C-alpha positions as CSV (number, residue, x, y, z in Angstrom):
1,M,-45.5,8.5,-103.9
2,R,-42.1,10.2,-104.0
3,R,-43.7,13.3,-102.2
4,T,-45.1,11.0,-99.4
5,A,-41.9,9.2,-99.0
6,A,-39.9,12.5,-98.7
7,M,-42.6,13.7,-96.3
8,I,-41.9,10.6,-94.1
9,A,-38.4,11.0,-94.3
10,T,-38.4,14.4,-93.2
11,G,-40.9,13.5,-90.1
12,A,-38.3,10.9,-89.1
13,L,-35.2,13.3,-89.1
14,V,-37.4,15.7,-87.0
15,L,-38.3,12.9,-84.5
16,L,-34.5,12.0,-84.1
17,A,-33.5,15.7,-83.6
18,G,-36.1,15.7,-80.8
19,C,-34.8,12.7,-78.8
20,S,-31.0,13.6,-79.1
21,G,-30.8,15.7,-75.9
22,D,-28.3,18.1,-77.7
23,D,-30.6,21.1,-77.1
24,Q,-31.8,20.6,-73.4
25,P,-33.8,23.6,-72.5
26,A,-32.1,25.9,-69.9
27,G,-33.2,25.7,-66.2
28,S,-33.9,21.9,-66.1
29,A,-33.1,20.0,-62.8
30,Q,-29.7,18.5,-62.4
31,P,-29.5,14.8,-61.1
32,T,-29.8,14.6,-57.3
33,P,-26.5,12.8,-55.8
34,P,-27.0,10.0,-53.5
35,P,-27.1,10.6,-49.7
36,A,-23.6,10.4,-47.8
37,A,-23.3,7.2,-45.7
38,A,-23.6,8.0,-41.9
39,E,-20.4,7.9,-39.9
40,P,-20.4,4.7,-37.5
41,A,-20.9,5.4,-33.8
42,T,-17.8,5.5,-31.7
43,V,-17.7,4.1,-28.1
44,E,-14.9,4.6,-25.8
45,L,-14.6,3.1,-22.3
46,A,-13.0,4.7,-19.4
47,V,-11.3,1.6,-18.1
48,A,-9.0,0.1,-20.8
49,D,-9.1,-3.5,-22.1
50,G,-6.7,-5.6,-20.2
51,A,-6.3,-3.2,-17.1
52,V,-5.4,-4.6,-13.9
53,D,-5.4,-3.4,-10.2
54,V,-8.5,-1.4,-10.8
55,S,-10.4,0.1,-7.8
56,P,-13.7,-1.7,-7.5
57,V,-15.3,1.7,-7.3
58,T,-13.9,3.3,-10.2
59,P,-16.6,4.9,-12.5
60,L,-17.2,2.9,-15.4
61,E,-17.6,5.6,-18.0
62,I,-18.9,5.3,-21.4
63,S,-18.3,8.1,-24.1
64,V,-20.4,7.9,-27.2
65,S,-19.8,9.9,-30.5
66,D,-22.0,10.1,-33.6
67,G,-24.5,7.8,-32.2
68,E,-26.7,6.9,-29.1
69,L,-25.8,4.3,-26.4
70,E,-28.2,1.3,-26.7
71,A,-27.1,-1.3,-24.3
72,V,-24.8,-1.8,-21.4
73,T,-23.6,-5.3,-19.9
74,V,-21.2,-6.3,-17.0
75,T,-20.4,-9.7,-16.5
76,D,-17.9,-11.5,-14.0
77,G,-15.5,-14.0,-14.6
78,D,-18.0,-16.8,-14.8
79,G,-19.9,-14.9,-17.4
80,D,-22.8,-14.4,-15.0
81,P,-24.4,-10.7,-15.4
82,V,-23.9,-8.1,-12.7
83,P,-26.9,-6.1,-12.0
84,G,-26.3,-2.1,-12.2
85,A,-27.8,0.9,-13.9
86,V,-26.6,3.7,-16.2
87,S,-26.9,7.3,-15.3
88,G,-26.4,10.2,-17.2
89,V,-28.7,9.0,-20.3
90,A,-32.1,10.7,-20.2
91,G,-35.4,9.3,-20.8
92,D,-36.2,7.5,-24.0
93,E,-32.1,7.3,-24.8
94,A,-31.9,4.8,-21.7
95,P,-29.9,1.9,-22.9
96,E,-31.1,-1.6,-22.1
97,Q,-29.3,-3.4,-19.2
98,E,-29.8,-6.3,-16.9
99,G,-31.7,-5.4,-14.0
100,A,-31.4,-1.8,-14.3
101,D,-33.7,0.9,-12.8
102,E,-34.6,4.0,-15.1
103,P,-31.5,6.3,-15.1
104,A,-31.5,9.7,-14.6
105,G,-29.6,12.9,-15.0
106,D,-27.8,14.6,-17.9
107,D,-24.0,13.8,-17.2
108,A,-21.8,11.3,-19.1
109,P,-23.0,8.0,-18.9
110,I,-21.6,5.8,-16.0
111,W,-22.5,2.2,-15.4
112,T,-23.0,1.9,-11.7
113,P,-23.4,-1.7,-9.9
114,E,-26.4,-2.2,-7.8
115,T,-23.8,-3.6,-4.9
116,P,-20.0,-2.6,-5.3
117,L,-17.7,-4.6,-7.4
118,A,-15.6,-7.2,-5.5
119,Y,-11.8,-7.0,-5.0
120,D,-9.4,-9.3,-6.8
121,T,-12.3,-10.1,-9.4
122,S,-12.5,-10.2,-13.2
123,Y,-15.1,-8.3,-14.9
124,T,-16.1,-7.7,-18.7
125,L,-17.8,-4.5,-19.6
126,A,-19.7,-4.2,-23.1
127,A,-21.4,-1.2,-24.4
128,T,-23.3,-0.9,-27.8
129,A,-24.3,2.3,-29.6
130,T,-26.0,2.8,-32.9
131,N,-25.6,5.6,-35.4
132,A,-28.2,7.4,-37.4
133,E,-28.8,4.3,-39.7
134,G,-29.2,1.9,-36.9
135,Q,-25.8,0.5,-37.4
136,E,-24.4,-1.1,-34.3
137,T,-20.8,-0.4,-32.7
138,T,-19.7,-2.3,-29.6
139,A,-16.6,-2.0,-27.3
140,T,-15.7,-4.2,-24.7
141,S,-13.2,-3.8,-21.9
142,A,-12.2,-6.9,-19.7
143,F,-10.5,-5.6,-16.4
144,T,-9.6,-7.1,-13.0
145,T,-10.0,-5.3,-9.9
146,V,-7.1,-4.8,-7.3
147,A,-6.1,-7.4,-4.9
148,P,-5.2,-5.6,-1.5
149,E,-2.3,-6.6,0.6
150,T,-4.3,-5.5,3.8
151,L,-8.0,-4.3,4.2
152,S,-8.6,-1.7,6.7
153,I,-11.8,-0.7,8.5
154,P,-11.9,2.3,10.9
155,S,-13.3,2.5,14.4
156,I,-15.3,5.6,15.2
157,G,-16.2,7.8,18.0
158,P,-18.8,8.9,19.2
159,L,-20.8,5.8,18.8
160,D,-23.8,5.7,16.3
161,G,-27.0,7.0,18.1
162,Q,-25.0,8.3,21.2
163,T,-25.8,11.8,22.6
164,V,-22.6,13.9,23.6
165,G,-21.6,17.2,24.7
166,V,-20.3,20.2,22.7
167,G,-16.8,19.2,23.1
168,M,-16.7,15.8,21.7
169,P,-14.7,15.6,18.6
170,I,-15.3,13.1,16.0
171,R,-12.1,10.3,16.3
172,V,-11.3,8.0,13.9
173,W,-8.8,5.2,14.4
174,F,-7.3,2.9,11.8
175,D,-5.5,-0.5,12.5
176,D,-2.9,0.1,9.8
177,P,-0.9,3.4,9.2
178,V,-2.5,5.5,6.4
179,A,0.1,6.6,3.8
180,D,-2.2,8.5,1.7
181,K,-3.9,10.5,4.1
182,A,-5.5,13.0,1.6
183,A,-7.2,10.3,-0.2
184,V,-8.7,9.0,3.0
185,E,-9.7,12.3,4.2
186,R,-11.5,13.1,1.0
187,H,-13.8,10.3,1.6
188,L,-14.6,11.4,5.4
189,E,-17.7,13.5,5.0
190,V,-19.3,15.1,7.9
191,T,-22.5,16.8,7.8
192,S,-24.9,18.5,10.5
193,T,-28.3,19.9,10.8
194,E,-26.5,23.4,11.7
195,P,-23.5,23.7,9.4
196,T,-20.1,24.3,11.0
197,D,-16.5,25.2,9.8
198,G,-15.1,21.9,11.0
199,V,-11.9,20.5,9.7
200,W,-9.9,17.1,10.1
201,N,-6.5,17.0,11.8
202,W,-4.3,14.1,11.7
203,F,-2.9,13.1,15.1
204,S,-0.7,10.2,13.5
205,A,-0.9,8.1,10.5
206,R,-3.4,5.8,12.5
207,E,-5.7,8.7,13.8
208,V,-7.6,11.5,12.7
209,H,-10.1,14.0,14.3
210,F,-12.7,16.5,13.4
211,R,-13.9,19.3,15.4
212,P,-15.2,22.9,14.4
213,S,-13.4,26.3,15.5
214,T,-15.4,26.7,18.6
215,Y,-17.7,24.1,20.5
216,W,-20.4,22.4,18.5
217,P,-24.0,24.2,18.5
218,E,-26.1,22.5,21.1
219,N,-29.0,20.2,20.3
220,I,-28.0,19.2,16.7
221,E,-27.4,16.0,14.6
222,V,-24.2,15.2,13.1
223,T,-23.6,12.4,10.5
224,L,-20.1,11.0,9.5
225,D,-19.9,9.3,6.0
226,A,-16.8,7.2,6.1
227,D,-17.0,6.0,2.2
228,L,-13.8,4.0,2.4
229,Y,-14.6,0.8,0.4
230,G,-12.4,0.8,-2.6
231,V,-10.1,3.6,-1.7
232,D,-6.3,3.2,-1.6
233,F,-4.6,4.2,1.7
234,G,-1.3,3.4,0.3
235,D,1.3,0.8,0.9
236,G,-1.0,-1.9,-0.1
237,V,-3.6,-1.1,2.4
238,W,-7.3,-0.6,1.0
239,G,-10.7,0.3,2.7
240,E,-12.7,-2.8,3.6
241,K,-16.1,-1.3,3.8
242,D,-18.1,2.0,4.2
243,R,-19.2,3.2,7.6
244,S,-21.8,5.7,8.5
245,I,-22.6,7.0,12.1
246,S,-24.9,9.6,13.3
247,F,-25.2,11.2,16.8
248,S,-26.6,14.2,18.6
249,I,-25.0,16.9,20.4
250,G,-26.8,17.6,23.5
251,E,-27.2,20.5,26.0
252,R,-24.3,23.1,26.2
253,H,-22.4,22.0,29.4
254,V,-19.4,24.1,29.9
255,S,-17.6,24.6,33.2
256,V,-14.7,26.8,34.5
257,A,-12.4,25.7,37.2
258,D,-10.4,28.7,38.2
259,A,-7.2,27.4,40.2
260,A,-6.5,30.7,41.5
261,S,-9.9,31.6,43.2
262,H,-10.3,27.8,43.9
263,T,-14.1,27.9,42.4
264,M,-15.8,26.1,39.8
265,E,-18.5,27.8,37.8
266,V,-20.8,25.5,36.0
267,Y,-22.9,26.6,33.2
268,D,-26.1,25.0,31.4
269,G,-26.0,26.9,27.9
270,D,-25.4,30.6,28.9
271,Q,-26.7,30.2,32.5
272,L,-24.7,30.0,35.2
273,V,-26.4,27.2,37.6
274,R,-23.7,26.3,40.2
275,T,-20.6,28.0,41.7
276,F,-18.8,25.5,43.8
277,P,-15.6,25.9,46.0
278,M,-13.0,23.4,45.0
279,S,-9.6,22.4,45.2
280,A,-7.3,21.8,42.1
281,G,-4.0,20.2,41.8
282,G,-1.2,21.3,44.3
283,P,2.2,22.7,43.6
284,E,3.9,19.3,43.0
285,F,1.0,17.9,40.8
286,P,-0.6,20.9,39.3
287,S,-3.7,20.6,37.2
288,R,-3.2,21.2,33.3
289,N,-4.8,24.4,31.9
290,G,-7.2,24.3,29.0
291,P,-10.3,22.8,27.8
292,H,-10.8,19.2,29.0
293,V,-13.6,16.9,27.6
294,V,-15.5,14.7,29.7
295,T,-15.0,10.8,28.7
296,E,-16.8,9.0,31.1
297,M,-18.3,8.8,34.5
298,N,-17.7,6.2,37.2
299,R,-20.2,6.0,40.3
300,H,-17.4,4.1,42.3
301,M,-13.8,3.8,41.3
302,V,-10.3,3.4,42.8
303,M,-7.8,6.0,42.1
304,D,-4.6,4.6,41.4
305,S,-1.3,6.5,41.1
306,S,0.4,3.7,39.1
307,T,-1.9,4.2,36.3
308,Y,0.0,7.4,35.2
309,G,3.4,6.1,36.2
310,T,3.8,6.8,40.1
311,P,3.9,3.5,42.1
312,V,1.3,2.9,44.7
313,D,4.2,2.2,47.3
314,S,6.2,5.5,46.6
315,P,6.0,8.5,48.7
316,D,3.7,10.2,46.3
317,G,1.7,7.0,45.4
318,Y,-1.8,6.2,46.5
319,R,-4.7,3.8,46.0
320,T,-7.9,5.6,47.0
321,P,-11.5,4.6,46.5
322,V,-13.6,7.5,45.3
323,E,-17.1,8.5,44.4
324,Y,-18.7,10.4,41.6
325,A,-15.6,10.5,39.4
326,V,-16.2,12.2,36.3
327,R,-13.1,11.8,34.0
328,L,-11.5,14.7,32.2
329,N,-8.6,13.0,30.5
330,N,-6.4,9.9,30.6
331,N,-3.8,11.7,32.7
332,G,-5.5,11.1,36.1
333,E,-7.7,14.2,36.2
334,F,-11.1,13.7,37.3
335,V,-13.9,15.9,39.0
336,H,-14.8,13.7,42.0
337,A,-15.9,13.7,45.5
338,A,-13.1,14.4,48.0
339,P,-14.5,14.6,51.7
340,W,-11.0,14.4,53.0
341,S,-10.2,17.9,51.5
342,V,-13.6,19.8,52.2
343,A,-11.6,22.2,54.5
344,Q,-9.1,23.2,51.9
345,Q,-11.8,23.5,49.0
346,G,-12.4,27.0,48.1
347,R,-9.0,27.8,49.8
348,V,-6.2,25.9,48.7
349,N,-5.0,23.6,46.0
350,V,-4.0,20.1,47.5
351,S,-4.9,17.4,44.9
352,H,-3.0,15.5,42.7
353,G,-4.5,17.2,39.7
354,C,-8.1,16.6,40.0
355,I,-10.8,18.8,40.9
356,N,-12.1,17.8,44.4
357,L,-15.4,18.6,45.5
358,S,-17.5,17.8,48.5
359,T,-19.7,14.5,48.1
360,D,-22.8,16.2,47.6
361,R,-21.4,18.7,45.2
362,A,-19.9,15.9,43.3
363,A,-22.9,13.9,43.3
364,W,-24.8,16.8,41.6
365,F,-22.0,17.4,38.9
366,F,-22.0,13.7,38.2
367,G,-25.7,13.8,37.7
368,F,-25.5,17.0,35.5
369,S,-22.5,15.4,33.2
370,Q,-22.6,13.7,30.0
371,P,-19.5,12.5,27.8
372,G,-18.4,15.4,25.8
373,D,-19.0,18.2,28.1
374,I,-16.3,20.8,28.7
375,V,-14.3,21.5,31.9
376,E,-12.1,24.7,31.2
377,I,-9.3,24.7,33.7
378,E,-7.6,28.2,34.3
379,S,-5.0,29.7,36.3
380,S,-3.1,26.7,37.3
381,I,0.6,27.0,37.7
382,G,0.6,23.8,35.6
383,P,1.2,23.4,31.8
384,T,-1.4,23.6,29.0
385,L,-3.0,20.4,28.2
386,S,-1.1,18.5,25.5
387,A,-0.5,15.0,23.7
388,A,1.4,13.9,26.9
389,D,-1.8,14.0,28.8
390,G,-4.2,11.6,27.0
391,D,-6.7,11.2,24.0
392,I,-8.4,14.5,23.9
393,Y,-6.5,17.5,24.0
394,D,-8.3,19.0,20.7
395,W,-9.5,22.3,22.1
396,A,-6.0,23.3,23.4
397,I,-4.8,23.3,20.0
398,P,-5.1,26.8,18.3
399,W,-7.4,26.8,15.5
400,E,-4.7,27.7,12.9
401,E,-2.6,25.0,14.0
402,W,-5.6,22.7,14.0
403,Q,-6.4,23.4,10.3
404,A,-2.8,23.0,9.2
405,G,-3.1,19.3,10.4
406,S,-5.6,18.5,7.7
407,A,-3.9,16.6,4.7
408,L,-6.0,18.8,2.3
409,T,-4.4,22.0,3.2
C-alpha cells in the first residue's frame, strides 16, 4: 500500500509539471492582437457653414477622405428638398439623392441642381460618408446666396436664327456698366462649325464685340452661349439669366468702291459679278475709307441731313426721298439710287458721302445685299472709318489693336 501511494503521488507531480506552461515548446504561435479600429470618414464641403453672398452657381463640391460618399441632400429655407445630382462619383459608389439621375465622371464630387439655385435664398447642404466599417460621418453647410443690387441681361446681335454676311460681328450690349469685364468675358463662349481665331473687344463698359482676324468664312453656323446667370459683373450688378443664340453666315459678298476710279466692283465669293460706275463723297463730304458693314436695307427712305447734324435749311442741308438705300453705317453713308447724278457717276465724286448708282444698278445691288455684307471704300480723300461714324467700324481696327481690347489679354 505504501508503494501504491508513492506511485500515485509521483503521477500527480508529473501531471502538475505538464500543466504549468513553464516549458512551452519552441516555435509555438504568439497570440494575435485585435484589429485596429477603422479611421472615421472625413467630409469637407467647399461652401463653408454660415457663408453669405454665395453665387447661386458656385460648385457645391464635396471632399471625402477615408470613406465613400453615401448620400447628399440640399434643402431650401423651408426645408423642402432641392432636386439635383452628384457628378464625379462613378457607378456603384453613387450616393443616394433626391430626384437624382445616375451620376457620371471621375472628378471630385459636385452636387448640381436640376435648375439653378435662386438669388437671395437660404440653403442647407448635407453630405454623408461611411468608412470601411460602415460608420457614418455627416457634414452640413447652411449658406445664403447673394442678393444683387441690380440684375442685368444683355442684348445680342445678330438675332437668333438670322442669316448675315461675312462682315457682321457679334455685338453684346449691357443695360448697366460692367466693372469686371474679365469675369463677364470668360462666360461669353463663341463656337462655329468652322473654327476661327475670333476675339472679344470692349468698346465701352456697356458694349463688347467679337470678330475673327479676317471676315467670317462663308456658309457656317455660329453660336454664342452667354452663361451669365450667377456671374458677378462688379459694383452690385449680377447676371440675370443665361442666353444662347445661333445664326448663319451666308454667302461672301464683298464689294470694293474705289473713289479714285469712281467704280464699284461687286464680288460673290471670289467671283467678280458686277462693275458699276459710281460717285462717292465730294470734296466737302468725302466718303470714309475702310470696310463698311451693311446694317439695313430700305426700299424707300428719306435722306435727311439733320440726322447727322446738318440742318435741313442750311446751305448744305437736304431732305431727299431715295430708292434702294443700303445702309453702310450710322454716319449717313449708303449705297443708293441717285438718278440726278448719273452724268457724274464714273467720272467725279459729288455725293454727301454716299455711293451713288443709277436706279437700275442700285436696284440690283439692293436685291443682292444682306445685313453683314462688306463694302470696302478706298482711295477717298476722307478719313478712315472710326467710332465717330457709328456702330460698326470693327474691321477698320487693326487686328493687334483689336486683340488688345479683350479683358483677358
